[in-house]
LUMMI-360860 format. One line per field, with one value per residue (C-alpha): residue in one letter; x, y, z. Coordinates in Angstrom, 3 decimals, padded with zeros to 6 digits. Last residue first. Example, Ala and Ser with C-alpha at 12.3 -4.5 7.8 and 13.67 -1.06 7.14 Angstrom:
<vexdos>
r: [S; A];
c1: [013.670; 012.300];
c2: [-001.060; -004.500];
c3: [007.140; 007.800];
</vexdos>
This chain:
<vexdos>
r: [X; X; X; X; X; X; X; X; X; X; X; X; X; X; X; X; X; X; X; X; X; X; X; X; X; X; X; X; X; X; X; X; X; X; X; X; X; X; X; X; X; X; X; X; X; X; X; X; X; X; X; X; X; X; X; X; X; X; X; X; X; X; X; X; X; X; X; X; X; X; X; X; X; X; X; X; X; X; X; X; X; X; X; X; X; X; X; X; X; X; X; X; X; X; X; X; X; X; X; X; X; X; X; X; X; X; X; X; X; X; X; X; X; X; X; X; X; X; X; X; X; X; X; X; X; X; X; X; X; X; X; X; X; X; X; X; X; X; X; X; X; X; X; X; X; X; X; X; X; X; X; X; X; X; X; X; X; X; X; X; X; X; X; X; X; X; X; X; X; X; X; X; X; X; X; X; X; X; X; X; X; X; X; X; X; X; X; X; X; X; X; X; X; X; X; X; X; X; X; X; X; X; X; X; X; X; X; X; X; X; X; X; X; X; X; X; X; X; X; X; X; X; X; X; X; X; X; X; X; X; X; X; X; X; X; X; X; X; X; X; X; X; X; X; X; X; X; X; X; X; X; X; X; X; X; X; X; X; X; X; X; X; X; X; X; X; X; X; X; X; X; X; X; X; X; X; X; X; X; X; X; X; X; X; X; X; X; X; X; X; X; X; X; X; X; X; X; X; X; X; X; X; X; X; X; X; X; X; X; X; X; X; X; X; X; X; X; X; X; X; X; X; X; X; X; X; X; X; X; X; X; X; X; X; X; X; X; X; X; X; X; X; X; X; X; X; X; X; X; X; X; X; X; X; X; X; X; X; X; X; X; X; X; X; X; X; X; X; X; X; X; X; X; X; X; X; X; X; X; X; X; X; X; X; X; X; X; X; X; X; X; X; X; X; X; X; X; X; X; X; X; X; X; X; X; X; X; X; X; X; X; X; X; X; X; X; X; X; X; X; X; X; X; X; X];
c1: [044.536; 047.710; 050.104; 053.070; 052.372; 049.170; 049.661; 047.209; 044.481; 044.204; 043.332; 040.901; 039.235; 039.409; 038.290; 035.041; 034.566; 034.636; 031.723; 029.557; 030.093; 032.742; 035.216; 038.822; 041.621; 044.033; 047.080; 048.651; 052.766; 054.497; 057.345; 057.920; 061.739; 061.496; 059.853; 056.094; 055.625; 057.687; 056.941; 054.690; 053.465; 049.460; 047.382; 045.455; 049.185; 051.788; 052.459; 049.725; 051.926; 055.243; 057.586; 060.152; 064.177; 065.246; 063.173; 065.931; 069.576; 072.063; 072.837; 069.025; 069.221; 072.209; 070.751; 067.639; 064.217; 064.525; 060.913; 061.819; 059.694; 062.823; 065.266; 062.503; 061.436; 063.147; 062.225; 060.727; 059.388; 058.847; 056.252; 054.715; 054.405; 052.780; 050.193; 049.408; 049.373; 046.557; 044.586; 044.294; 043.742; 040.916; 039.060; 039.115; 037.841; 034.803; 032.225; 028.741; 025.999; 023.432; 020.296; 021.061; 023.637; 020.169; 018.147; 020.547; 020.923; 016.951; 016.285; 019.077; 018.021; 014.072; 015.837; 017.085; 014.028; 013.298; 016.025; 019.554; 019.407; 023.199; 025.137; 022.125; 023.104; 026.680; 026.730; 023.827; 026.453; 029.231; 026.943; 025.744; 029.277; 030.329; 027.539; 028.461; 031.333; 029.569; 031.062; 034.073; 033.480; 029.906; 030.940; 034.175; 033.746; 029.372; 030.026; 032.062; 029.945; 026.860; 028.368; 029.225; 025.992; 024.442; 026.793; 026.619; 022.677; 023.864; 020.904; 017.774; 017.090; 013.784; 016.474; 018.475; 015.499; 014.287; 018.237; 017.643; 014.501; 015.565; 018.461; 016.462; 013.778; 016.556; 018.548; 021.311; 023.693; 026.116; 023.164; 021.429; 025.165; 025.986; 022.030; 022.425; 026.205; 024.444; 021.997; 024.616; 027.217; 024.157; 022.673; 026.086; 025.557; 025.403; 023.377; 020.312; 017.824; 014.948; 015.352; 015.034; 012.878; 009.544; 010.948; 013.482; 011.621; 009.272; 012.810; 014.691; 012.478; 012.105; 015.847; 016.767; 018.352; 017.142; 017.094; 017.120; 017.020; 014.015; 013.121; 012.381; 012.931; 016.503; 018.523; 016.468; 017.572; 021.177; 021.391; 020.525; 023.336; 025.594; 024.778; 024.342; 027.724; 029.390; 028.415; 028.772; 024.966; 023.750; 019.941; 021.929; 023.917; 021.333; 018.762; 021.637; 022.427; 020.094; 020.183; 022.606; 021.899; 021.989; 021.813; 021.540; 023.912; 026.914; 024.789; 025.411; 028.607; 029.786; 032.895; 031.796; 028.115; 029.600; 032.845; 030.473; 028.458; 031.811; 033.079; 029.972; 030.435; 033.592; 032.928; 030.160; 032.336; 033.073; 032.924; 036.333; 039.075; 040.726; 044.099; 045.249; 048.467; 048.608; 050.796; 049.781; 045.857; 046.306; 047.887; 045.198; 041.713; 040.130; 036.392; 037.035; 040.212; 039.053; 036.675; 033.444; 032.965; 035.983; 038.224; 041.232; 044.010; 046.237; 049.607; 050.042; 052.759; 054.721; 055.365; 053.784; 050.304; 049.782; 050.603; 048.353; 045.376; 043.817; 043.037; 041.002; 038.859; 038.985; 037.982; 034.934; 035.324; 032.579; 035.024; 036.757; 033.664; 035.194; 038.995; 041.824; 044.252; 047.169; 049.853; 053.643; 055.115; 057.105; 059.528; 060.083; 058.815; 057.329; 054.278; 052.133; 052.420; 051.974; 048.643; 046.942; 047.684; 046.000; 042.908; 041.933; 042.923; 040.839; 037.855; 038.670; 038.463; 034.491; 033.871; 030.045; 030.065; 033.732; 034.091; 036.999; 039.101; 042.500; 044.735; 048.156; 050.513; 051.668; 051.726; 049.369; 047.154; 046.978; 047.007; 043.858; 042.013; 042.723; 041.244; 038.321; 037.434; 037.983; 036.136; 034.297; 030.803; 030.410; 032.496; 035.928; 038.395; 040.804; 043.094; 046.576; 049.194; 052.148; 052.454; 056.455; 057.282; 058.983; 056.232; 053.296; 054.379; 054.340; 050.942; 049.822; 050.998; 049.490; 052.352; 050.290; 047.194; 045.967; 046.039; 045.881; 043.925; 041.593; 039.080; 038.287; 040.180; 040.833; 044.558; 045.089; 044.168; 041.137; 038.285; 034.984; 032.383; 030.812; 030.548; 028.822; 026.742; 024.891; 026.559; 024.434; 022.267];
c2: [-007.264; -006.202; -008.127; -009.872; -012.807; -012.215; -013.185; -017.413; -016.839; -013.127; -013.846; -015.685; -013.533; -010.700; -013.126; -014.085; -010.189; -010.157; -012.350; -010.640; -007.355; -004.421; -004.704; -006.768; -004.501; -005.028; -003.799; -004.539; -003.698; -006.766; -006.481; -003.754; -004.002; -007.468; -007.979; -009.358; -013.269; -014.074; -017.505; -019.157; -022.304; -022.936; -025.242; -026.586; -028.360; -028.278; -029.806; -027.700; -024.305; -025.619; -023.887; -022.334; -022.172; -023.373; -021.081; -019.697; -020.476; -019.287; -023.481; -023.380; -020.764; -022.077; -025.069; -023.495; -023.236; -021.963; -018.887; -016.886; -017.038; -018.394; -015.418; -012.404; -010.585; -007.689; -004.491; -002.756; 001.058; 002.330; 005.081; 003.529; 000.349; 001.456; 003.317; 000.101; -001.772; 000.881; 001.079; -002.876; -002.931; 000.122; -001.712; -005.014; -003.831; -002.045; -003.853; -004.171; -006.471; -007.482; -005.372; -003.586; -006.097; -008.552; -005.646; -004.842; -008.144; -008.854; -006.076; -006.657; -010.621; -008.683; -006.490; -008.568; -009.917; -006.877; -006.461; -008.969; -012.928; -013.452; -010.466; -010.585; -013.949; -013.400; -010.085; -011.493; -014.783; -011.661; -010.009; -013.035; -014.515; -011.293; -010.979; -014.387; -013.002; -011.470; -009.383; -010.193; -007.401; -005.799; -001.694; -002.189; -006.058; -006.097; -002.689; -003.385; -006.323; -004.368; -001.697; -004.618; -005.035; -001.612; -001.321; -004.919; -004.005; -000.598; 001.853; 002.774; 005.437; 003.184; 000.789; 003.693; 005.035; 001.929; 001.281; 004.580; 003.295; -000.301; 001.104; 003.809; 001.401; -001.178; 001.622; -000.507; 002.793; 001.192; -000.358; 003.899; 004.974; 002.469; 004.048; 007.589; 007.578; 005.286; 008.552; 011.096; 009.579; 009.033; 012.216; 014.128; 013.011; 009.729; 007.905; 010.757; 010.125; 012.613; 013.970; 017.983; 018.185; 017.994; 022.072; 023.570; 026.384; 027.190; 026.356; 028.658; 031.352; 031.015; 030.865; 034.168; 034.432; 037.999; 038.377; 041.020; 040.815; 038.899; 036.021; 033.550; 030.111; 029.323; 031.492; 028.865; 025.839; 027.466; 027.350; 024.069; 023.152; 025.413; 023.519; 020.427; 020.653; 021.594; 018.881; 020.042; 018.925; 021.134; 021.379; 022.837; 025.356; 026.597; 026.912; 029.013; 031.207; 034.175; 037.781; 036.510; 039.347; 038.823; 041.176; 039.092; 039.043; 038.259; 034.808; 034.096; 034.520; 032.645; 034.685; 036.548; 034.535; 031.178; 033.010; 034.212; 030.237; 028.620; 030.947; 030.684; 026.928; 027.181; 029.349; 027.198; 023.988; 022.226; 017.864; 016.448; 014.828; 012.218; 011.504; 007.937; 007.181; 004.101; 000.428; -001.024; 000.020; -002.145; -005.195; -005.047; -004.672; -001.115; -001.222; -001.735; -000.019; 002.244; 003.671; 004.495; 008.404; 006.921; 008.566; 006.333; 008.354; 005.932; 006.853; 004.996; 002.906; 002.769; -000.711; -001.646; 001.285; -000.783; -004.115; -003.695; -002.213; -005.685; -006.382; -003.921; -005.547; -008.586; -007.484; -005.474; -001.824; -000.350; 001.005; 002.982; 005.807; 007.735; 005.817; 008.294; 007.070; 009.594; 009.337; 009.163; 012.287; 012.795; 010.263; 006.459; 005.334; 008.261; 006.362; 007.978; 004.276; 003.028; 005.071; 004.021; -000.183; 001.104; 002.485; -000.713; -002.909; -000.876; -001.170; -004.668; -004.990; -003.623; 000.383; 001.604; 002.544; 002.113; 005.121; 005.874; 008.671; 009.137; 012.217; 012.768; 014.445; 018.195; 018.293; 021.313; 019.886; 016.278; 017.615; 020.162; 017.000; 014.860; 017.876; 018.566; 014.672; 014.527; 018.099; 017.722; 017.209; 013.474; 012.328; 011.684; 009.734; 010.685; 007.171; 008.333; 007.021; 008.821; 012.263; 013.719; 017.231; 018.352; 021.412; 018.948; 017.218; 020.256; 021.837; 017.759; 017.611; 021.141; 023.941; 026.762; 025.090; 022.103; 018.688; 020.319; 022.914; 020.979; 023.800; 026.028; 025.315; 028.287; 028.814; 024.928; 025.884; 024.996; 025.358; 023.904; 027.101; 025.808; 022.360; 023.116; 025.600; 023.170; 022.843; 025.340; 022.556];
c3: [036.857; 037.462; 035.139; 036.402; 039.675; 039.461; 036.040; 035.758; 038.675; 037.668; 034.097; 034.560; 036.956; 034.439; 031.974; 034.032; 034.679; 030.857; 030.585; 033.083; 032.477; 033.598; 030.126; 030.598; 030.451; 027.353; 026.826; 030.633; 030.427; 032.735; 030.696; 027.974; 027.736; 028.062; 024.971; 025.594; 025.946; 029.381; 030.970; 033.858; 032.689; 031.981; 030.008; 033.645; 034.834; 032.064; 028.861; 027.196; 027.828; 025.791; 027.474; 025.049; 026.198; 023.329; 020.876; 019.163; 021.149; 018.720; 017.645; 016.774; 014.529; 012.715; 012.284; 010.716; 011.077; 014.722; 015.077; 018.151; 021.477; 023.640; 022.344; 023.204; 019.796; 019.785; 020.093; 016.550; 017.818; 021.272; 021.117; 017.963; 019.245; 021.901; 020.042; 017.963; 021.523; 022.997; 019.913; 020.315; 023.751; 022.906; 020.609; 022.819; 025.432; 023.932; 025.756; 025.156; 026.380; 023.463; 022.868; 020.041; 018.804; 018.299; 017.251; 014.983; 013.554; 013.441; 011.596; 008.794; 008.682; 007.736; 006.046; 003.637; 002.029; -000.171; -001.066; -001.420; -000.692; -001.315; 000.063; 002.451; 004.112; 004.114; 006.335; 008.010; 008.994; 009.956; 011.489; 014.073; 014.717; 015.334; 018.035; 019.196; 021.004; 023.827; 026.098; 024.283; 021.364; 021.766; 020.696; 018.031; 017.344; 016.757; 015.601; 012.828; 011.302; 011.840; 009.774; 007.111; 006.760; 006.513; 003.300; 002.048; 001.745; -000.495; 000.683; -001.103; 000.819; 002.481; 003.194; 005.405; 006.907; 007.951; 009.509; 011.562; 012.805; 013.416; 015.598; 017.526; 018.724; 019.599; 021.713; 023.498; 023.546; 021.038; 019.331; 018.532; 017.763; 014.815; 013.070; 014.311; 012.475; 009.763; 009.277; 009.668; 006.610; 004.633; 005.533; 004.006; 000.404; -001.834; -000.219; -000.556; 002.274; 002.978; -000.767; -001.578; -004.341; -001.876; -001.575; -003.572; -004.511; -001.099; 000.450; -001.229; -001.185; 002.727; 003.574; 001.030; -001.590; -003.369; -007.548; -009.347; -013.085; -012.603; -014.975; -012.018; -011.319; -012.750; -010.061; -007.578; -010.080; -010.282; -006.368; -006.103; -008.725; -006.777; -003.358; -004.539; -006.353; -003.487; -001.042; 002.677; 003.216; 000.234; 001.796; 004.940; 003.460; 001.043; 003.740; 005.561; 003.175; 003.776; 002.357; -000.663; -003.489; -006.853; -009.565; -012.928; -015.903; -014.164; -013.295; -017.268; -017.720; -014.460; -012.840; -009.915; -008.956; -009.025; -007.185; -004.293; -003.949; -003.918; -000.742; 001.044; 001.030; 002.050; 004.477; 005.872; 005.388; 002.403; 003.380; 004.072; 001.018; 002.463; 000.742; 000.475; -000.972; -003.831; -004.242; -001.188; -001.464; -005.307; -003.761; -000.482; -003.258; -002.353; -000.992; 002.649; 003.627; 000.631; 002.916; 000.710; -000.994; -003.594; -006.488; -008.289; -009.057; -011.259; -012.925; -015.407; -017.678; -013.856; -013.835; -010.564; -011.810; -015.364; -013.492; -010.611; -012.990; -013.918; -010.633; -009.828; -012.547; -011.447; -007.715; -009.096; -009.395; -007.757; -004.859; -007.862; -007.848; -010.811; -011.876; -013.547; -015.483; -015.358; -018.237; -016.509; -017.932; -014.371; -015.576; -014.556; -017.782; -020.060; -020.649; -024.088; -025.658; -022.277; -021.905; -024.889; -024.051; -020.491; -021.578; -023.995; -020.837; -018.373; -021.239; -021.753; -017.730; -017.752; -017.788; -016.905; -013.314; -012.669; -014.738; -016.540; -017.588; -019.101; -019.039; -020.478; -018.426; -018.312; -014.601; -013.746; -016.458; -014.934; -011.359; -012.498; -013.669; -010.589; -008.382; -010.552; -009.960; -006.157; -005.852; -002.590; -004.322; -002.826; 000.066; 000.684; -000.886; -003.262; -003.613; -005.562; -007.729; -006.918; -008.346; -008.918; -010.291; -007.372; -007.313; -007.895; -004.759; -002.915; -004.173; -003.251; 000.347; 001.302; 002.199; 000.322; 000.209; -001.855; 000.235; 003.927; 002.932; 000.980; 001.087; -002.925; -006.202; -007.979; -007.203; -007.803; -011.364; -013.693; -011.066; -012.227; -012.942; -015.849; -014.968; -011.286; -012.976; -015.808; -019.523; -021.792; -024.313];
</vexdos>
């Protein structure tokens, strides 16, 4: 049986690779790393069909390294150890010859499976390349993530998809025999959702639907052939991101009707229950925050509950939480505060901790005055005493600005009463 079109025209070199200019363009990160012969362990994060597997194969080929592949769907700790043992025998420690271990859908690996990779990555037995469609900050354990560079791959643009089609027509031995005219491509691009593999699979379906040597691609022809084969919700495609975006924006916009509708779309599409619950957790903090701190407790309890219960009953818990968040007062003040603080740290660097706030675990530190002028707030009326908690250079800087809602209006008054001499609240 002949391989699918997407496999037949899979790029073999960086020069054939389409899109991701920030990684593989003339001055791309990976391009430069391949030139100098140094490839760190990597996590490729991006939507399906953007070339994560292809890129890993090209890296191995162009760096002339052994290439091992595991799929997180059907590989256990035993499989990982067997591959690592093989890789150790081929590993040139501290050289550019380290074997590459590629793990597809690494976000599906359990903690114990990810733990089993740590020694091999740390000691240089393998260069790990993982591929994931999920945010690695949530799905990859910190110890492994800290040993890897995370590179983001973007969904294909309209120009990228056009290039993929034209390249396939020009290079594939079967398509070369056909007289193909690309009169209209909007339907093809819309169905693909930025997924190159889905584009080529759909295109091949259109071509194989007729024995004619001359085939004109039009929007009507594409839709007539594909029709009900186009799923309403593809949990691995672009709609996966579009629908969860609509879900969160409905909650942020205080519309419980929109929230529960998009929730139903995800449930009916078979979305992972913990994926939905995780987004509720983020929304509870980012969009509601201190306007209603109970929202975060509600979302966390929902996450814990659905992790135990699963479908179909979890739909009820998710609905309750989504509607609660949508009908809750909103504030993004804490989200803005940490953004302001991080930006200030980037601008001002590692400023010294005021000496009265420093820890003094040793005799020398005590002799140097560490912590000696610190005032213990609970020893003073109303558990408050005037003192400085920011570095000297940042005295008086306001990073947290309370939101305009009942709860944070009270917070603003509390801060004014205590900090009127220092901060402008």
